[in-house]
C-alpha positions in Angstrom: -6.4 32.6 -132.3 -2.9 31.7 -134.4 -2.4 33.7 -137.3 -0.1 32.5 -140.2 1.3 34.5 -143.1 4.1 33.7 -145.6 6.5 36.7 -146.7 8.9 36.8 -149.4 12.5 38.2 -148.5 14.7 39.8 -151.0 15.9 36.5 -152.4 12.4 35.6 -152.9 12.8 32.6 -150.4 9.5 31.7 -148.5 9.9 32.4 -144.7 7.1 31.6 -142.3 6.5 33.3 -139.2 4.0 32.8 -136.4 2.5 35.7 -134.5 0.5 35.4 -131.2 -2.0 37.8 -129.6 -0.9 38.8 -126.0 -4.2 37.2 -124.4 -3.3 34.0 -126.4 0.5 34.1 -124.5 -0.9 34.7 -121.2 -3.2 31.7 -121.7 -0.4 29.3 -122.6 2.0 30.6 -120.1 -0.7 29.8 -117.3 -1.1 26.7 -118.6 2.2 25.8 -118.7 3.2 27.0 -115.1 -0.3 24.9 -113.9 1.3 22.0 -115.4 4.6 22.7 -113.7 2.9 23.2 -110.4 1.1 19.8 -110.6 4.3 18.0 -111.3 6.1 19.7 -108.4 3.3 18.1 -106.2 4.4 14.6 -107.3 8.1 15.3 -107.5 8.7 17.2 -104.3 9.0 20.6 -105.5 11.3 22.8 -108.1 14.4 21.8 -106.5 15.2 25.0 -104.0 17.1 23.0 -101.7 18.2 26.0 -99.8 15.0 26.8 -98.7 13.3 25.3 -95.3 9.6 25.8 -94.2 8.9 24.7 -90.6 10.8 22.1 -89.0 11.2 20.8 -85.3 14.2 23.1 -84.1 16.5 22.1 -81.5 15.1 20.4 -78.5 17.1 20.6 -75.0 15.7 18.7 -72.2 14.2 15.1 -71.2 11.0 13.8 -72.4 12.5 12.3 -75.7 13.0 8.7 -76.4 14.4 7.3 -73.3 17.8 5.5 -73.5 19.7 3.2 -71.2 23.4 2.6 -72.1 24.1 -0.8 -70.8 27.8 -1.2 -71.7 30.2 -0.9 -74.5 30.2 2.8 -74.3 33.3 3.1 -71.6 32.9 3.9 -68.2 31.7 7.5 -67.4 34.1 9.7 -65.3 32.2 11.0 -62.3 33.4 13.1 -59.0 31.6 12.4 -55.9 32.6 14.3 -52.9 30.9 15.0 -49.4 29.9 18.1 -50.9 27.1 16.1 -53.2 23.8 15.8 -51.4 23.4 12.0 -50.8 20.1 10.0 -49.8 20.5 6.5 -48.3 23.5 4.5 -47.2 26.7 5.9 -47.8 28.5 2.7 -48.2 25.7 1.3 -50.9 27.1 -1.0 -53.5 25.8 1.1 -56.1 25.0 4.8 -56.8 22.5 6.7 -58.7 24.0 10.1 -59.7 21.0 12.3 -60.7 21.6 15.3 -62.9 18.5 17.5 -62.6 16.9 20.8 -63.1 14.4 22.1 -60.6 12.3 23.9 -63.4 12.2 21.1 -65.6 9.0 19.5 -65.9 10.3 16.0 -66.8 12.6 16.2 -64.0 9.5 17.0 -61.8 7.9 13.8 -63.5 10.9 11.8 -62.7 10.7 13.0 -59.0 7.3 12.0 -58.6 7.4 8.8 -60.7 10.5 6.8 -61.0 12.5 8.3 -58.2 9.5 7.9 -55.8 9.2 4.3 -56.7 13.1 3.8 -56.1 12.8 5.6 -52.4 10.1 2.9 -51.5 12.2 -0.1 -53.4 14.0 -2.8 -51.6 17.4 -1.6 -53.2 17.1 1.6 -51.4 15.6 0.5 -48.1 18.3 -2.4 -47.5 21.0 -0.1 -48.4 22.2 -1.8 -51.7 21.7 1.5 -53.8 21.8 5.2 -52.7 21.1 8.4 -54.7 23.6 11.5 -55.1 21.9 14.8 -56.4 24.1 16.9 -59.0 22.8 20.0 -60.6 22.3 20.3 -64.4 20.0 23.8 -64.8 19.5 24.5 -68.4 19.6 28.2 -68.0 18.6 29.0 -71.7 15.3 27.6 -71.4 14.8 27.5 -67.6 15.7 31.1 -66.4 14.9 30.3 -62.8 16.6 26.9 -62.7 20.3 28.4 -61.6 18.9 30.4 -58.6 16.7 27.4 -57.5 19.7 25.3 -57.7 21.8 27.7 -55.5 18.9 27.8 -53.1 19.1 24.3 -52.6 22.8 24.3 -51.8 22.1 27.0 -49.4 19.7 24.6 -47.4 22.4 22.0 -47.9 24.6 24.3 -45.7 22.0 23.9 -42.9 21.3 20.5 -43.5 18.1 20.4 -45.3 18.9 19.9 -49.0 16.5 16.9 -49.4 13.5 18.8 -47.6 14.1 21.6 -49.7 14.6 19.8 -53.0 11.0 18.3 -52.3 9.7 21.6 -51.7 10.9 23.0 -55.2 9.7 20.0 -57.1 6.4 20.3 -55.5 6.1 24.2 -56.1 7.8 24.0 -59.6 5.6 27.0 -61.0 7.0 29.3 -58.3 10.6 29.6 -57.9 11.3 33.1 -58.0 13.5 34.7 -55.4 10.8 35.7 -52.9 9.2 32.4 -53.0 12.7 30.7 -52.7 13.3 32.7 -49.4 9.6 31.5 -48.2 10.4 28.2 -48.6 13.4 28.7 -46.4 11.4 30.2 -43.7 8.7 27.5 -43.7 11.6 25.0 -43.0 12.6 26.7 -40.3 16.2 27.5 -41.8 18.1 30.4 -40.5 16.8 33.0 -42.9 19.5 35.5 -42.5 22.2 33.2 -43.2 20.4 31.3 -46.3 19.2 34.8 -47.8 23.3 35.9 -47.6 24.2 32.8 -49.2 21.2 33.2 -52.2 21.7 36.9 -52.5 25.7 36.8 -52.5 25.9 33.9 -54.9 27.9 31.9 -52.3 26.6 28.5 -53.9 27.1 29.4 -57.6 30.6 27.8 -57.8 29.2 24.5 -56.6 26.3 24.7 -59.4 28.4 25.4 -62.1 30.8 22.5 -61.4 28.0 20.3 -61.3 26.6 21.6 -64.7 30.4 21.2 -66.3 30.3 17.8 -65.1 27.0 16.9 -66.4 27.8 17.8 -69.7 31.2 16.2 -69.4 29.6 12.6 -68.4 27.3 12.6 -71.4 24.3 14.8 -70.6 22.5 16.3 -73.1 19.3 17.0 -71.4 17.3 16.5 -68.1 16.9 14.5 -66.1 19.9 12.4 -66.6 21.1 9.5 -64.6 24.4 7.8 -64.3 24.5 4.5 -62.1 28.1 3.7 -60.8 29.3 0.5 -58.7 32.2 0.0 -56.5 34.3 -1.1 -59.4 33.6 1.9 -61.1 31.3 0.3 -63.9 28.8 2.7 -65.1 25.1 2.7 -66.7 23.5 5.8 -67.8 19.7 6.7 -68.3 18.2 9.8 -69.9 14.9 10.9 -69.8 12.0 10.5 -67.2 11.9 6.9 -67.7 9.9 4.0 -65.9 11.3 2.7 -62.7 11.8 -0.7 -64.5 14.6 1.0 -66.4 16.4 1.6 -63.2 15.8 -1.9 -62.0 17.5 -3.2 -65.1 20.5 -1.0 -64.7 21.0 -1.9 -61.2 20.8 -5.7 -62.0 23.6 -5.2 -64.7 25.9 -3.6 -62.3 25.5 -6.1 -59.4 
């Protein structure tokens, strides 16, 4: 209800005033805010740009949209030495350098998928293409990856890198120190030497060197691959991609 009354001031001029009951004011205010809320649903809100609800966060690791760099981005600088585990013909025309993490589920997917196909391919069997493994442990999200990488290098010192590598990927849910030592024993390694190497962090420098090189080579997640030919031309592949992606990259480097 709105009441209206006319009063006279000292100069006898008419002044109109309007008064509202409190209950009426609340009804009006409620109506106004309800209207604004409805409007906000169609206009994106009230402009609180500094507030964010939800979001995707930062994702580290493979499994996003796979990418293949097929030239135009410059050659990637790599350092390959006899200390790097190599599978296949050392004189191959093309080398696939794999930067990987033993605790990464996408790396395990690549191991059992595209890389398994590669090992059975004519490129590999004929000695045209080989595979080099480098470590890329994502320690912030895979707390067991560093020691697993070191353990594989301790096995490498006894000539059993690839056998140990396969065991780690096939037992990815058990990468604690006790399990790492058990795998060494199962492979008939000299466990005294292996345990000394692992417990003393003797292979940490090699793993850390590979990690730094992965970042320098453009790796932003795992698995990450760089293919390089004898002329130093490179192709980069990121993610657990199908084997056909490797075929395309290999053919581009021939």
